[in-house]
C-alpha positions in Angstrom: 0.0 0.0 0.0 1.1 3.6 -0.5 -0.9 5.0 2.5 -3.4 3.9 5.0 -5.4 6.0 7.5 -7.2 4.7 10.6 -9.4 6.1 13.3 -9.8 4.4 16.7 -12.3 5.5 19.3 -11.9 4.5 23.0 -12.8 5.8 26.5 -10.2 8.6 26.5 -11.0 10.0 23.1 -10.1 9.4 19.4 -6.7 8.3 18.0 -5.8 8.8 14.4 -3.1 7.0 12.5 -1.5 7.4 9.0 0.9 4.8 7.5 2.8 5.1 4.3 5.8 3.7 2.5 8.9 5.9 2.0 10.5 4.6 -1.2 13.7 6.7 -0.7 14.3 5.3 2.8 12.9 1.9 1.8 10.9 1.8 5.0 7.3 2.2 6.3 6.4 5.3 8.3 3.6 5.4 10.9 2.3 8.6 12.6 -0.4 8.6 15.3 -2.2 11.6 16.7 -3.1 10.8 20.3 -6.1 12.2 22.1 -3.9 14.6 24.0 -2.5 16.1 20.8 0.9 14.3 20.9 2.1 12.8 17.6 4.0 9.5 17.8 6.2 8.2 15.0 7.4 4.8 14.1 9.5 3.3 11.3 9.0 -0.2 9.9 10.8 -2.7 7.7 9.5 -5.8 5.9 11.9 -8.7 6.5 10.1 -11.5 4.7 6.9 -11.5 2.8 4.9 -12.0 6.0 7.0 -10.2 8.7 7.1 -6.5 9.4 8.9 -4.9 12.3 8.1 -1.4 13.7 10.4 0.6 16.0 9.4 3.8 17.8 11.1 7.0 16.6 9.1 9.5 18.8 7.0 8.8 21.8 5.6 10.9 24.6 8.3 9.6 27.1 11.8 10.2 25.8 13.4 7.2 27.5 10.8 4.7 26.2 11.3 2.6 23.1 8.9 0.1 21.5 9.3 -2.7 19.0 6.4 -4.5 17.4 6.6 -7.5 15.1 3.6 -8.3 12.9 3.5 -11.7 11.2 0.7 -12.4 8.7 0.1 -16.2 9.1 -2.8 -16.6 6.7 -4.7 -14.3 4.4 -7.0 -13.2 7.3 -4.8 -13.9 10.3 -2.1 -11.9 12.1 0.2 -12.4 15.1 1.7 -9.4 16.9 4.5 -9.3 19.5 5.1 -6.0 21.3 8.2 -5.1 23.5 8.3 -1.9 25.6 11.7 -0.8 27.0 12.3 2.1 29.4 15.9 3.3 29.8 17.0 0.3 27.7 15.4 -2.2 30.1 12.5 -4.5 29.1 9.4 -3.4 31.1 6.6 -5.0 29.2 6.0 -7.7 26.6 2.7 -8.8 24.9 1.6 -11.2 22.2 -1.7 -11.1 20.5 -3.4 -12.7 17.5 -6.2 -11.5 15.3 -8.5 -12.7 12.6 -10.1 -10.4 10.0 -13.9 -11.0 10.4 -15.5 -8.6 7.9 -15.3 -5.2 6.2 -16.8 -2.2 8.0 -20.5 -1.8 7.6 -21.3 0.7 4.8 -22.6 3.3 7.2 -19.2 3.5 8.9 -17.1 3.8 5.7 -15.3 7.1 5.0 -17.1 9.3 2.3 -16.3 8.1 -1.2 -15.3 4.5 -0.1 -18.8 3.0 0.2 
């Protein structure tokens, strides 16, 4: 893909994300606008056809770094592993799996994409 935009709603507000591919740097770029107005930035690389790794570039806390590995296992299945480090020390690790169930209902699609 050349670019992808997402909107997430949750209890603390709305979070917007934009992802794109930088052909000159040969890497993916991901920016997120958080509910408090802070913009995070991550950089990603594809290592094999089904593995993409994201590393934080800019987060609200300066001494925190994240690494997320996404593995597409089947056409509609993904496995994600997330590491969070603070001051270079691992403070959190999580794994999750997801299965794509369906497209958004038409009433929730952005204008022009129905």
